[in-house]
N, C-alpha and C positions, 0 to 999 in steps of 0.2 A: 504494500499499500504506500502510495506516495504522498508527501506533505500536501500535495494540491489536492489529492482525494479526500484526505483526512481533513483540511481545512473545509472544503465545499460540504462534504457529508456531515460533518459534526457542528460546526459553526456557521460558516458562510453560506450554507445552502437556504437556511431558513431567513437569514439576514438578507441575502440576495433577493429571495422572494418578496419579502417584506418591502424592502427598498424599491424593489421594482413597483410593487402596488402604491406605495407612496407616491413615487414618481408619477404613475399613471393618474392617480387621484390629484396631485398637487399641479401639474401641467394646466390643467382647464381652469382650476381655481386660481392659480398665479396669473393666467391669462385673462380671467374675467375680473378679478379683483385685484390685480397687482400682487403685492405680496402681504396684502393686509392679514390674511389668515394667519401667516407666519409671524408677522410682527406682533400681532395681537396674542399669539400663543407661544412666543418666544421663551419664556421661562420655562414653561412645560417641555416644549420640544427639547431646550438644552438640557434640562434634568434628565429626560429620557436617554438622551444621547449620551450623557454623562454615565448614567446607569449602565447602559450598553458597553460603552468602552471600558468601564471598570471591569464588567464580567469578562469582557475580551482578554484583558490584561491578566485576570486571576487564571483563566483558562490556558493563556500562553506560558504563566508562570509555572502552573502545574504540570505542564508538558516539559517545559524545560527542566523543572527538577525532578522530573519522573515520578510525580506524585500523582499516580492514576487513581488512587482512591479520592482525592480532592477533585480531580477532573471529573470523575463520575458523580460526585455531589454537585457539582456545577451545573452539569447536563440534567441531572435529575430535577434540580431545582427549576429549570428552564422548562422541562417537561411538565413539571406541576403547574407552573404558570399557565403553560399553553393550555393543558386541560381544563382548567379553571374558565379561561377565555372563551374555549371552544365548546366546553361543555362535554367533551368526550375523553376517552382515555387513549394513550399511546403507549408503546414499549420502547424502552431504552434498547439500542442494538447492543 
């Protein structure tokens, strides 16, 4: 398994899908309203991005230090959050 496959499969895949959805949604909003939506929600957007980046750094550090139990906990926490949002259960690979 290469690093690219791991990155896309474990972390980047869901982020890339989410990012793509946000871009699809934001482009018409930005076109119609300027960046009013982003400006009015700046603090919330920044907080979410900061949390996401912190989680990515935790995952990176866990991989770098070969803390695979820590990585598993990070991924399980993400799975639990997704289950709460989606209302269905997922299994961790």
